[in-house]
Wavefront OBJ file of the C-alpha trace (Angstrom):
o trace
v 89.915 83.510 110.877
v 91.248 85.134 107.706
v 89.826 84.229 104.307
v 93.342 83.715 102.913
v 96.920 83.334 104.003
v 98.027 85.705 101.243
v 96.203 88.380 99.261
v 98.180 89.690 96.276
v 97.141 92.971 94.684
v 98.324 92.924 91.075
v 98.849 89.931 88.789
v 102.119 90.926 87.130
v 105.298 88.808 87.365
v 105.907 89.492 91.085
v 102.297 88.841 92.065
v 102.053 85.668 89.996
v 105.187 84.162 91.476
v 104.289 85.106 95.065
v 100.803 83.612 94.830
v 101.945 80.389 93.173
v 104.844 79.988 95.615
v 102.440 80.407 98.532
v 100.072 77.843 97.010
v 102.906 75.365 96.557
v 103.607 75.760 100.278
v 100.037 74.703 101.002
v 98.753 78.200 101.690
v 95.496 79.805 100.557
v 96.251 82.581 98.057
v 94.110 85.059 96.131
v 95.144 87.522 93.429
v 93.258 90.792 92.929
v 93.586 92.211 89.405
v 91.948 95.451 88.232
v 91.946 94.398 84.567
v 89.555 91.848 83.106
v 92.622 89.790 82.208
v 95.618 88.691 84.253
v 99.288 89.392 83.569
v 99.635 93.030 84.526
v 101.721 95.500 82.549
v 104.301 92.841 81.618
v 101.816 90.805 79.574
v 99.327 93.428 78.433
v 101.201 96.648 77.638
v 104.900 96.180 78.399
v 107.379 93.344 78.182
v 105.513 90.746 76.134
v 103.810 93.063 73.596
v 106.952 95.076 72.892
v 109.126 91.982 72.483
v 106.504 90.312 70.289
v 106.425 93.445 68.137
v 110.214 93.408 67.898
v 110.255 89.804 66.673
v 107.518 90.566 64.149
v 109.531 93.515 62.844
v 112.698 91.424 62.553
v 110.744 88.855 60.546
v 109.870 91.381 57.845
v 112.642 93.966 57.676
v 114.871 91.822 55.467
v 112.011 90.648 53.279
v 112.080 92.107 49.715
v 109.403 94.789 49.556
v 107.040 95.297 46.651
v 106.756 99.061 46.372
v 103.142 100.226 46.102
v 102.001 103.091 43.923
v 102.786 106.499 45.424
v 99.159 107.252 46.317
v 98.853 103.872 48.047
v 102.154 104.078 49.925
v 100.732 105.465 53.180
v 97.939 102.904 53.235
v 100.425 100.081 52.626
v 102.640 101.261 55.523
v 99.674 101.465 57.880
v 98.395 98.040 56.859
v 101.810 96.517 57.553
v 102.067 98.159 60.972
v 98.558 97.223 62.120
v 99.264 93.686 60.933
v 102.380 93.588 63.095
v 100.425 94.818 66.102
v 97.719 92.200 65.482
v 100.322 89.438 65.524
v 101.304 90.594 69.031
v 97.768 89.955 70.283
v 98.139 86.226 69.633
v 101.184 86.126 71.908
v 99.450 88.194 74.584
v 96.385 85.930 74.553
v 98.560 82.832 74.853
v 100.395 84.292 77.851
v 97.137 85.240 79.563
v 95.809 81.702 79.076
v 99.045 80.258 80.485
v 98.858 82.396 83.631
v 95.193 81.511 84.177
v 96.098 77.847 83.797
v 98.898 78.130 86.361
v 96.590 79.829 88.844
v 93.908 77.184 88.365
v 96.370 74.291 88.598
v 97.762 75.643 91.889
v 94.404 76.582 93.390
v 95.013 80.331 93.333
v 91.757 82.292 93.250
v 91.505 85.401 91.041
v 89.240 88.360 91.820
v 88.845 91.008 89.116
v 88.301 94.593 90.193
v 90.088 97.571 91.710
v 91.529 96.549 95.082
v 92.350 98.832 97.986
v 93.095 98.568 101.696
v 90.241 98.949 104.190
v 92.468 98.233 107.154
v 95.632 96.312 107.961
v 93.948 92.929 107.551
v 91.270 93.694 104.974
v 91.185 94.585 101.285
v 88.083 95.822 99.464
v 87.594 95.002 95.769
v 85.196 96.848 93.455
v 84.076 93.886 91.357
v 81.566 93.887 88.498
v 78.940 92.514 90.905
v 79.649 94.819 93.840
v 82.089 95.218 96.708
v 83.933 92.212 98.100
v 85.958 92.230 101.292
v 88.973 89.946 101.567
v 90.789 89.297 104.822
v 94.298 87.837 104.842
v 97.236 87.176 107.154
v 99.666 88.636 104.639
v 99.407 91.085 101.744
v 101.598 91.631 98.702
v 101.450 94.876 96.698
v 102.617 94.199 93.151
v 100.667 96.798 91.220
v 103.536 97.755 88.897
v 103.988 101.109 87.197
v 102.520 103.214 84.425
v 104.215 105.725 82.105
v 104.830 109.150 83.621
v 102.441 111.763 82.190
v 103.608 115.277 83.124
v 100.726 117.750 83.122
v 102.502 120.067 80.687
v 102.724 117.395 77.961
v 99.555 117.366 75.757
v 99.042 113.613 75.520
v 96.292 112.778 73.025
v 96.906 109.086 72.340
v 97.616 109.733 68.662
v 100.248 112.390 68.052
v 101.680 112.630 71.584
v 101.799 109.217 73.221
v 103.369 106.993 75.854
v 104.580 103.424 75.445
v 101.062 102.243 76.318
v 99.469 103.936 73.296
v 102.091 102.959 70.725
v 100.666 99.448 70.695
v 97.233 100.788 69.734
v 98.305 103.203 66.984
v 96.292 102.771 63.806
v 99.037 104.191 61.618
v 102.795 103.999 61.182
v 104.320 107.473 61.513
v 106.758 108.560 58.835
v 108.730 110.427 61.502
v 108.826 110.227 65.289
v 110.400 112.156 68.145
v 111.270 109.950 71.112
v 111.939 111.714 74.401
v 114.062 109.570 76.715
v 117.018 107.285 76.031
v 116.328 104.703 78.709
v 115.375 101.098 78.030
v 111.851 101.773 76.724
v 112.818 104.769 74.595
v 115.829 103.005 73.108
v 113.899 99.820 72.324
v 111.049 101.585 70.531
v 113.421 103.980 68.758
v 115.332 101.074 67.214
v 112.113 99.202 66.280
v 110.583 102.195 64.513
v 113.908 102.919 62.827
v 113.952 99.367 61.474
v 110.507 99.985 59.930
v 111.817 103.012 58.063
v 110.506 105.700 60.415
v 112.710 108.799 60.661
v 113.519 108.813 64.361
v 114.942 111.652 66.442
v 115.882 110.510 69.944
v 116.304 113.214 72.602
v 118.194 112.333 75.795
v 119.282 114.711 78.560
v 122.353 112.664 79.460
v 125.348 112.177 77.188
v 124.743 108.499 76.370
v 121.961 105.986 76.125
v 121.367 103.376 78.832
v 123.562 104.887 81.516
v 123.856 101.648 83.533
v 125.264 99.630 80.599
v 128.985 99.154 79.893
v 130.170 102.204 77.949
v 131.794 100.246 75.107
v 128.504 98.444 74.463
v 126.432 101.649 74.439
v 128.942 103.273 72.089
v 128.534 100.341 69.699
v 124.740 100.640 69.878
v 124.785 104.394 69.309
v 127.106 103.986 66.315
v 124.834 101.363 64.778
v 121.669 103.429 65.302
v 123.257 106.499 63.747
v 124.578 104.477 60.820
v 121.006 103.288 60.262
v 119.882 106.908 60.002
v 118.696 107.796 63.493
v 119.306 111.308 64.827
v 120.358 111.271 68.492
v 120.479 114.545 70.410
v 122.346 114.177 73.708
v 122.473 116.781 76.470
v 119.125 118.218 75.397
v 115.917 118.695 77.375
v 112.413 119.050 75.924
v 110.720 122.095 77.495
v 107.568 122.292 75.390
v 105.447 119.934 73.288
v 102.676 121.022 70.911
v 100.267 119.372 68.463
v 99.945 121.448 65.286
v 98.351 121.467 61.875
v 100.811 120.563 59.088
v 102.697 123.537 57.702
v 102.425 124.479 54.035
v 102.027 121.458 51.783
v 103.530 119.046 54.292
v 101.793 115.675 54.407
v 101.686 113.744 57.649
v 100.646 110.186 58.446
v 97.795 111.274 60.686
v 96.787 114.761 59.562
v 98.631 116.578 62.379
v 102.158 116.928 63.653
v 103.972 117.136 66.978
v 106.551 119.791 67.730
v 109.114 119.644 70.527
v 110.978 122.724 71.688
v 114.339 122.021 73.316
v 115.969 123.961 76.132
v 118.650 125.069 73.671
v 115.995 126.746 71.522
v 115.919 124.135 68.774
v 112.578 122.830 67.535
v 111.847 119.382 66.090
v 108.696 118.379 64.241
v 107.407 114.904 63.430
v 104.192 112.957 62.872
v 104.323 111.618 66.406
v 106.091 112.140 69.743
v 106.672 109.243 72.131
v 107.329 110.405 75.694
v 109.375 107.771 77.520
v 110.859 109.532 80.549
v 110.175 107.701 83.778
v 107.347 105.592 85.155
v 105.037 106.072 88.114
v 104.137 103.421 90.701
v 100.443 102.451 90.599
v 99.687 103.091 94.264
v 97.429 106.166 94.205
v 94.191 104.179 94.510
v 95.317 101.685 97.156
v 94.217 103.829 100.131
v 97.631 103.339 101.708
v 96.732 105.783 104.473
v 94.362 103.181 105.904
v 97.396 101.003 106.708
v 99.758 103.870 107.624
v 101.882 103.441 104.512
v 103.047 106.173 102.164
v 104.483 106.011 98.667
v 107.282 108.336 97.510
v 106.876 111.114 94.920
v 107.034 108.529 92.141
v 104.436 106.255 93.695
v 106.971 103.664 94.855
v 106.946 101.738 98.128
v 110.026 101.321 100.316
v 110.831 97.779 101.451
v 113.599 95.996 103.371
v 115.786 93.172 102.055
v 112.913 90.730 102.656
v 110.475 92.917 100.664
v 108.539 93.960 103.756
v 107.131 97.461 104.068
v 107.083 99.218 107.440
v 104.119 96.946 108.197
v 105.816 93.514 108.478
v 102.822 91.558 107.143
v 102.465 93.815 104.072
v 105.045 93.086 101.379
v 105.742 94.776 98.039
v 107.672 93.543 95.026
v 108.202 94.238 91.344
v 108.364 97.573 89.562
v 106.363 99.263 92.347
v 109.455 99.155 94.587
v 111.751 100.651 91.922
v 115.092 99.542 90.493
v 115.831 97.252 88.719
v 112.190 97.015 87.551
v 112.641 93.973 85.313
v 110.095 91.198 84.802
v 112.756 88.602 85.614
v 113.796 90.229 88.886
v 110.161 90.871 89.819
v 109.437 87.140 89.590
v 112.317 86.376 91.900
v 111.301 89.083 94.356
v 107.786 87.623 94.518
v 109.122 84.129 95.183
v 111.530 85.274 97.895
v 108.866 87.395 99.598
v 106.412 84.485 99.723
v 109.064 82.187 101.155
v 109.972 84.720 103.834
v 106.407 85.399 104.946
v 105.856 81.669 105.512
v 109.264 81.030 107.134
v 110.687 78.950 104.301
v 114.379 79.329 103.595
v 115.174 80.591 100.090
v 118.415 81.702 98.476
v 119.090 83.781 95.411
v 122.086 85.142 93.535
v 120.597 88.586 93.983
v 123.763 90.444 93.044
v 123.936 88.722 89.655
v 120.929 90.063 87.850
v 121.100 89.718 84.068
v 119.894 92.727 82.130
v 118.292 92.393 78.719
v 117.617 95.371 76.453
v 115.588 94.322 73.419
v 116.778 97.014 71.075
v 117.837 96.218 67.518
v 120.552 95.001 67.991
v 119.817 93.560 71.426
v 122.045 93.972 74.466
v 122.578 91.895 77.594
v 124.939 92.036 80.536
v 125.653 90.484 83.905
v 128.153 91.380 86.600
v 130.583 94.288 86.683
v 131.058 96.980 84.045
v 134.464 98.406 83.153
v 133.461 101.750 84.643
v 132.485 100.205 87.980
v 135.664 98.111 88.187
v 137.769 101.209 87.518
v 135.842 103.185 90.113
v 136.396 100.450 92.736
v 140.088 100.047 91.879
v 139.778 96.385 90.898
v 142.513 95.263 88.448
v 140.985 93.671 85.360
v 141.525 92.894 81.705
v 138.968 92.470 78.949
v 138.665 89.739 76.359
v 136.636 90.460 73.244
v 135.151 88.325 70.468
v 133.477 89.791 67.395
v 130.592 87.877 65.842
v 132.238 88.255 62.426
v 135.079 86.051 63.719
v 132.632 83.235 64.474
v 131.231 80.891 61.853
v 127.718 81.194 63.276
v 127.988 84.975 63.129
v 128.895 84.723 59.443
v 125.955 82.397 58.811
v 123.585 84.848 60.526
v 125.082 87.811 58.712
v 125.621 89.651 61.996
v 128.694 91.809 61.482
v 128.238 94.110 64.464
v 127.813 91.592 67.293
v 130.375 91.457 70.087
v 130.907 89.594 73.369
v 133.202 90.938 76.076
v 134.504 89.224 79.204
v 135.909 91.183 82.151
v 138.627 89.177 83.900
v 140.400 89.759 87.213
v 144.087 90.273 86.434
v 145.361 88.132 89.295
v 142.800 85.396 89.960
v 141.497 85.221 86.360
v 137.967 85.089 87.804
v 135.287 86.191 85.343
v 133.754 89.383 86.744
v 131.351 90.450 84.024
v 129.904 89.528 80.644
v 128.607 92.030 78.085
v 127.003 91.172 74.744
v 125.542 93.127 71.840
v 124.099 91.369 68.810
v 121.866 88.486 67.811
v 120.794 86.300 70.732
v 122.562 88.455 73.331
v 119.876 87.911 75.969
v 120.181 84.136 75.588
v 123.961 84.013 75.247
v 124.631 85.930 78.458
v 123.330 83.114 80.673
v 126.382 80.933 79.979
v 128.574 83.635 81.430
v 126.128 84.270 84.253
v 126.573 80.708 85.499
v 130.372 80.981 85.437
v 130.336 84.343 87.247
v 127.908 83.007 89.871
v 130.136 80.003 90.550
v 133.240 82.227 90.676
v 134.745 80.430 87.703
v 137.895 81.529 85.908
v 138.362 82.430 82.274
v 140.221 79.138 81.760
v 136.860 77.354 81.921
v 135.972 78.753 78.513
v 139.305 77.645 77.057
v 139.004 74.119 78.402
v 135.349 73.449 77.585
v 133.826 72.380 74.253
v 131.035 74.339 72.564
v 128.781 73.150 69.769
v 129.967 74.234 66.336
v 128.885 76.458 64.738
v 127.268 78.461 67.560
v 127.530 81.959 68.957
v 128.622 80.346 72.242
v 132.076 79.983 70.650
v 132.434 83.717 71.314
v 133.234 82.776 74.908
v 136.262 80.733 73.841
v 137.538 83.421 71.461
v 137.039 86.160 74.063
v 138.795 84.009 76.687
v 141.860 83.505 74.472
v 141.877 87.226 73.669
v 141.825 88.128 77.353
v 144.471 85.580 78.340
v 146.763 86.790 75.535
v 146.513 90.322 76.934
v 147.248 89.070 80.441
v 150.247 87.050 79.247
v 151.821 90.110 77.626
v 151.564 92.268 80.747
l 1 2 3 4 5 6 7 8 9 10 11 12 13 14 15 16 17 18 19 20 21 22 23 24 25 26 27 28 29 30 31 32 33 34 35 36 37 38 39 40 41 42 43 44 45 46 47 48 49 50 51 52 53 54 55 56 57 58 59 60 61 62 63 64 65 66 67 68 69 70 71 72 73 74 75 76 77 78 79 80 81 82 83 84 85 86 87 88 89 90 91 92 93 94 95 96 97 98 99 100 101 102 103 104 105 106 107 108 109 110 111 112 113 114 115 116 117 118 119 120 121 122 123 124 125 126 127 128 129 130 131 132 133 134 135 136 137 138 139 140 141 142 143 144 145 146 147 148 149 150 151 152 153 154 155 156 157 158 159 160 161 162 163 164 165 166 167 168 169 170 171 172 173 174 175 176 177 178 179 180 181 182 183 184 185 186 187 188 189 190 191 192 193 194 195 196 197 198 199 200 201 202 203 204 205 206 207 208 209 210 211 212 213 214 215 216 217 218 219 220 221 222 223 224 225 226 227 228 229 230 231 232 233 234 235 236 237 238 239 240 241 242 243 244 245 246 247 248 249 250 251 252 253 254 255 256 257 258 259 260 261 262 263 264 265 266 267 268 269 270 271 272 273 274 275 276 277 278 279 280 281 282 283 284 285 286 287 288 289 290 291 292 293 294 295 296 297 298 299 300 301 302 303 304 305 306 307 308 309 310 311 312 313 314 315 316 317 318 319 320 321 322 323 324 325 326 327 328 329 330 331 332 333 334 335 336 337 338 339 340 341 342 343 344 345 346 347 348 349 350 351 352 353 354 355 356 357 358 359 360 361 362 363 364 365 366 367 368 369 370 371 372 373 374 375 376 377 378 379 380 381 382 383 384 385 386 387 388 389 390 391 392 393 394 395 396 397 398 399 400 401 402 403 404 405 406 407 408 409 410 411 412 413 414 415 416 417 418 419 420 421 422 423 424 425 426 427 428 429 430 431 432 433 434 435 436 437 438 439 440 441 442 443 444 445 446 447 448 449 450 451 452 453 454 455 456 457 458 459 460 461 462 463 464 465 466 467 468 469 470 471
């Protein structure tokens, strides 16, 4: 007889949800976590810390600053930054306590130590007190990802870093090179920019956030450049070095990073954040013992039920690749647990909301204009600017915008795109309407609290219908 019905390796969002779902179905579940604390990357180094830092930054950027004496300026900057990072720890600790409480309440056992497969029905865990073998009917791999660290990049944790190290920096750089214009690179670039860091963002493509609606990314890029950020598109970093400061140059940490671009340009800064790609954490799982193999990026292939080629071994979360969001990982874990125990579960899996916590933040659900055009679907857009809305005026947000994409014939709402304050909250109203195949008339005929940003839906609906009426 197996020790457990389900053994989960990794306590991130997917692993948490799978284990708790199994427990709620009356099954015996255990979670193996290599860290001393639960939560995985999402709670300890990724989603929660970075979003907590963003909120802490937003709380101070508009506060009148008392300028210190010139010789004390660097110390004052560093004190502010370390204080911001310390405030994040309170949030992280609270999340860890919440997860532990949920596990305890649902009877989910936690084993701390590095877990790996011994055979198809057994996992071995290197705990602080020795090896422990765990047998189970089903397994879930939810080990997440870690930042890619190419061998040619001289990572030192201080001047050349990944997104993991930025949360442990003891100083605030005066300038920073960020390599990679994906979600992580864009988020940290905008946060550092808000703190007064001179940011140069290098991206090989010709826009940030390639999966986001083009009009929204153009608005973000305009705002970042207006705030002083340098963005170099179509460029590739071919060499990174850590150097002593040149001449009388003063740096925040005594050294400087230099990036050489494929075009021959060089960029120097106090710090370089490398944010190009992430690697699945599967190297130490001994996958060969269960005849499984990860791809070149450490990811596991699964079917629509999140099963690997071994039907009783599932995988979910970032370790299986796109979309690699905490929210989708939770849902994947739930659906996988339901499937393995023959419980019917449904999900609006094609309507995943995306949230990018840049400054300003971005969120979207459904189709983009580019995808609709590519598929030949006739549509019209309806747009509302935050500055048109009383709540937007109260908040002082003059750049916010909400866009609806509307089918020309049926008037069905096909997509919602938002940039500005509260975008990641606001998008869920539209998500519900898209999921239920509602039409744009719903927004005209419903009543929203006043003053709220939700009124953007009504204004955007009228704007779209006016365009349709004039066709």
